[in-house]
C-alpha positions, 0 to 999 in steps of 0.5 A: 249382235252377240259374239263375233267371229272376225267380221261375223256375228252369230246371226250371220254365222247361223244364216251362212250355215243354214245356206250351206245345209240347204245347198247340200240337203234336199230335206230339212227337219226342225226338231221343235221342243217349244223352248226359246232355242228351237222356237227361234231356229224355226223362225230363222229357218222360215226367214231363210226359206221366204228370202231364198225359196230353196227347193229343199223340203222342210219338216217340223216335229214336236215330241209332247212329254204330256206334262208340260206347262199349258203356256208351252202347249199354247205356243206349240199349237201356235207354231205347229202349222204356222207356215203352210209350206212346211210339214208338221208332226205332233208326236205323243208317243209312249217313250222312255224319258229321264226321271230324276224325282223318284228313287224307284225308277230312273225313267218314266213313260209319258202317254203310258197306255197302262196309266191312262187315268193318270195322264196330265192331259188328253192327246191333242187333236191331230197328234200322232200317238200309239193308237194311230202311228204309222211307224214300223220301228216303234216299240213301247218304252223305247228311249226318247233319244233312240226314237228321235233318231229312228223318226229322223230316219223314217221321215228321210225314207218317207220323203224320198230324200237323197240327204236329210239334215235334222236341225237340233237347237243345242247351245254349248253355253248350257252345259259342258256335256252339250259342249263336248257333244257338239265340238268333239271331232269325229271325222267318221260321223261328221258331214264332211268337215262340219264339226257341229254335225253327227251322222245318225243314219245313212244320209241322215245327219244331225246339225247344231247350227245354234251351238255358239249362241248365248241366251242373250243372243236368242232374246236379241234376235227375237226382239230384232225380228219381232218373233213370237215366243213361248210366253212362259219365259216372261213368267220365268223372268217375273219369278226371278229365274236367271236367264241361263236357267230358263228351260222348257223340257220333260218336267221330270228330267233329272236336269230340271228337278230344281225347276219343278217348284215353279209349276206350283206358282205358275200353273197350280192346276198342272202342278196338281196333276203332276204330283199324282203322275210320278212318285217323288214329284212333290219331294223334288219340288220341295228339295230340288236345287238344294243339298238334299238332292246333291245340288250346290255344296253338299256337306258331310253329316257329322261323324261320317266320312264320305265312304261311310256316308255312301254306305248309309245312303245305299241302305236307304234305297230299294234293293233294285235301285241299290243294286244298280249303284253297286254295279256301277261303283264296282266298275269304278273300283276296278277301273281306278284301283286295278286297270288304271284310268287316263287323266290329263298330265296337268291333273296328274301333276296336281295330284302329286302335290296331295297325299293321295297315293297312286302310281303312274302307268305311263302314257295311254295305249290304244288307238284313241287320239288325245288332243293333249298329254295324258297319263294312266294312273292307278290309285292305292285306295279309292279317294274319299274326297279330292283336295280343293286345289285340284281344279278338274275334280270331276275327272277323278273318282271319290266317295264324295262323287258317289254320294252326290250321284245318289243324292241326285237320283242319278242311277245312270251315274252320269255325274261319275262319267258313266254311260249306258252299258251294253248289258243295260241296253240289252235289258231294255231290249229284252223288256221291250220284246216282252212288252211287244209279245204281251201286247 
């Protein structure tokens, strides 16, 4: 079934990887989102467990983002406790999650105790929440990604395991970001030579054993074995959603704004509560997936350059949000106009055929290892746009990319290649310290 490696298909490769993980680790954690990928992974882990009876302990956890489809919750409820020889953790914690629908905030907090009247639903019976959790590491408002890593470490210590493997159902087909996250080689953080692994704590590793599967492979496996799955995908199909765009996640995630409109058709009652939960949800549902929020081909308004359009868009924003962008944009100016940035040599050669003025500063210095030839360049002026003959346009700076970043409500500027700075992380820590002091 699906893609083949020599004589192996992806199912055989997956089961071989799982056999290796069960051999090397005495505790296995399955990160279960309620989507098609993690759902299949849970079923295949159980299949292996029933066939081989390994000594390793298996735990399953689900992070509940409060605002998901009822279809998803029905599926989660069917799966949590489904196999009695596994341990289960249904987590309803007030963590900081991505929010791509509001210009006033870049994150939102499901299960926020100060917004209890706005909750989309009540905490399910038996779930772990702010009011009964045993976690000594938890801080209200901590990042959901940090929470997952710390929870994995906590479960590892609680189980008394020597080694814990956290299985995460990431597939590289879904995005380049996921492709790089899984395939980027870092021998200091991998388990041995396993490229699809990352160390998150001492003797605790994330593994991505489904990384090379396609969406078609997921559904082929479900049909082959008759596995249960989230019936929401049937409604996605009936609604005309392409196979590769069917996702189950935090409803306000910046990667899923264009799918918000489906709530209105599929679950109008849930949609009614979501509209009142986060400012901007209705706008995201109306304009998500359109030029208005930076999707598809963004067109330049008449009479504007991309530079002047950036200035216009910044003036429409609240001061706090505008200042976040200005700091990021200033950092980009300093990098490309003063310090110089590294680009693949083929991209630099393509730039030489354009009218964009820049100077070459030679090969990169430092300890970073490059898999291909790179060159450091410094631009004379910040480019307004990148000519269409440059295939790797997302590697290059431009005012157009700034516009798209603002339209996407991407205050972290991931579209421009930014990650959280130490200053931003410190501010998050300070805010958490203030919250804990008040509470």
